C-alpha positions as CSV (number, residue, x, y, z in Angstrom):
1,M,-26.5,-31.2,40.3
2,K,-23.1,-29.5,40.3
3,R,-22.0,-31.7,37.4
4,R,-25.1,-30.7,35.3
5,L,-24.4,-27.1,36.0
6,L,-20.7,-27.5,34.9
7,I,-21.8,-29.4,31.7
8,G,-24.4,-26.7,30.9
9,L,-21.8,-23.9,31.5
10,G,-19.3,-25.7,29.4
11,A,-21.8,-26.1,26.6
12,F,-22.7,-22.4,26.8
13,V,-19.1,-21.3,26.7
14,L,-18.4,-23.7,23.7
15,L,-21.4,-22.3,21.9
16,L,-20.4,-18.7,22.6
17,V,-16.8,-19.3,21.4
18,G,-18.1,-21.0,18.2
19,Y,-20.6,-18.2,17.5
20,T,-17.9,-15.5,18.0
21,T,-15.5,-17.4,15.8
22,Y,-18.2,-17.7,13.1
23,T,-18.8,-13.9,13.2
24,I,-15.1,-13.2,12.9
25,V,-14.6,-15.6,10.0
26,R,-17.8,-14.5,8.2
27,P,-17.8,-10.7,8.5
28,T,-20.4,-8.3,7.3
29,V,-18.9,-6.2,4.4
30,L,-20.2,-2.9,3.1
31,R,-18.5,-1.9,-0.2
32,T,-19.2,1.0,-2.5
33,E,-17.1,2.4,-5.4
34,L,-17.3,5.3,-7.8
35,E,-15.3,6.4,-10.8
36,I,-14.2,10.0,-10.4
37,S,-13.1,12.6,-13.0
38,A,-10.0,13.6,-11.0
39,S,-6.6,12.2,-10.3
40,P,-5.8,10.0,-7.3
41,D,-3.9,13.0,-5.8
42,Q,-6.9,15.3,-6.2
43,V,-9.2,12.7,-4.6
44,W,-6.6,12.2,-1.7
45,K,-6.5,16.0,-1.2
46,V,-10.3,16.2,-0.8
47,L,-10.4,13.1,1.4
48,T,-7.7,14.4,3.8
49,D,-8.9,18.0,3.9
50,R,-10.8,17.1,7.1
51,A,-11.0,20.7,8.4
52,N,-13.6,21.3,5.6
53,Y,-15.7,18.1,6.2
54,P,-18.5,20.0,7.9
55,A,-19.0,22.1,4.7
56,W,-19.5,19.2,2.3
57,N,-19.3,15.7,3.9
58,P,-22.7,14.2,4.5
59,F,-21.3,11.1,6.4
60,I,-18.2,12.0,8.4
61,V,-19.1,15.4,9.6
62,S,-16.0,15.9,11.7
63,S,-12.6,14.3,11.8
64,T,-9.6,15.4,13.9
65,G,-6.2,14.0,14.8
66,E,-3.0,13.4,13.1
67,L,-3.1,11.2,10.0
68,T,-0.2,8.9,11.0
69,V,-0.2,5.1,11.1
70,G,-0.8,4.0,14.7
71,A,-2.4,7.3,15.7
72,T,-5.9,7.6,17.0
73,I,-8.3,10.0,15.3
74,T,-11.8,11.2,16.4
75,N,-14.6,10.9,13.8
76,V,-18.2,12.0,14.1
77,L,-20.5,10.1,11.7
78,R,-24.0,10.9,10.6
79,D,-26.3,8.2,9.5
80,T,-29.3,8.5,7.1
81,K,-31.6,9.2,10.0
82,G,-29.4,12.1,11.2
83,A,-28.1,10.4,14.3
84,E,-24.5,11.2,15.0
85,T,-21.9,8.8,16.6
86,T,-18.4,9.7,17.8
87,F,-15.7,7.1,17.7
88,T,-11.9,7.0,17.9
89,P,-10.4,4.6,15.5
90,E,-6.7,3.7,15.2
91,L,-5.1,4.4,11.8
92,L,-3.8,1.3,10.1
93,A,-2.7,2.8,6.7
94,V,-2.0,6.3,5.4
95,E,-0.7,6.1,1.9
96,P,-1.1,9.4,0.0
97,G,-3.0,9.0,-3.2
98,R,-3.7,5.3,-2.5
99,E,-5.3,4.3,0.9
100,L,-6.6,5.6,4.2
101,R,-7.6,2.8,6.6
102,W,-8.5,2.5,10.2
103,I,-10.1,0.1,12.8
104,G,-12.7,1.1,15.3
105,R,-13.9,-1.0,18.1
106,I,-16.9,-0.9,20.4
107,G,-16.0,-2.5,23.6
108,F,-13.0,-4.8,23.6
109,G,-12.0,-6.6,20.4
110,G,-14.4,-9.2,19.1
111,I,-17.6,-7.5,20.2
112,F,-18.1,-5.1,17.3
113,D,-15.0,-4.2,15.2
114,G,-15.1,-2.2,12.0
115,E,-12.1,-1.9,9.6
116,H,-12.9,1.1,7.3
117,A,-10.9,1.8,4.2
118,F,-10.8,4.3,1.4
119,R,-8.8,3.0,-1.5
120,I,-8.0,5.2,-4.6
121,E,-7.1,3.5,-7.8
122,A,-5.6,5.3,-10.8
123,L,-7.6,4.9,-14.1
124,P,-6.7,6.0,-17.6
125,D,-7.1,9.7,-18.6
126,G,-6.4,11.1,-15.2
127,R,-9.4,9.5,-13.6
128,S,-9.7,7.5,-10.4
129,R,-11.8,4.8,-8.7
130,L,-12.7,5.4,-5.1
131,V,-13.6,2.3,-3.1
132,Q,-15.0,2.8,0.3
133,E,-15.4,-0.4,2.3
134,E,-15.9,-1.5,5.9
135,I,-15.5,-5.0,7.2
136,F,-17.5,-5.6,10.4
137,R,-16.6,-8.4,12.7
138,G,-17.7,-9.5,16.2
139,A,-20.4,-11.1,18.2
140,A,-22.8,-8.1,18.0
141,V,-22.5,-7.6,14.2
142,P,-25.1,-10.1,13.0
143,F,-27.7,-8.3,15.1
144,T,-26.9,-5.0,13.4
145,A,-26.2,-6.0,9.8
146,G,-29.6,-4.8,8.4
147,M,-29.3,-1.5,10.2
148,L,-25.7,-1.1,8.8
149,R,-26.9,-1.7,5.3
150,D,-29.9,0.6,5.6
151,T,-28.3,3.6,7.5
152,I,-24.6,3.4,6.8
153,E,-24.1,2.1,3.3
154,P,-26.1,4.9,1.7
155,Q,-23.9,7.3,3.5
156,F,-20.8,5.7,1.9
157,R,-22.4,6.4,-1.5
158,A,-23.3,10.0,-0.5
159,M,-19.8,10.6,0.7
160,N,-18.2,9.1,-2.4
161,Q,-20.4,11.3,-4.6
162,A,-19.5,14.4,-2.5
163,I,-15.8,13.6,-2.8
164,A,-16.2,13.1,-6.6
165,T,-17.9,16.5,-7.0
166,R,-15.4,18.3,-4.9
167,A,-12.4,16.7,-6.5
168,A,-13.7,17.3,-10.0
169,T,-14.4,21.0,-9.4
170,A,-11.1,21.6,-7.6
171,R,-9.1,21.0,-10.7
């Protein structure tokens, strides 16, 4: 009896480790991009003017904390249903005019991790491409992938458009 229990427990642990490894190796990725009639510096200025987020940002309605690699910031997100979530990601990259990237975790690592990035690419004629992307990894991610696509990805698009409008009119 004890042997069967140990074999069953071992099989369960092996299955859990395999499943978790699979979810880390095959993440869920949300990616949006938009060409903007403004320079990378103008786009960066809007993206990092977080004090004004409540006035124009439909997705990240509040963001506080120092924009320094390794620092923790506090963001309040609003999904398409109006639900707000507060989380405290760690900044991984802060490159003016180029990239703002962080990682947020729910629970300890490997349960539900999201690495969010804003990348700004220079285009001809003083224009830019804004790429907003999040890579979700962890054991809980497959159970939420549909919800992420339905309630979060549209907010990426809405925020990209709001940044484009604000950057283009701030010239």
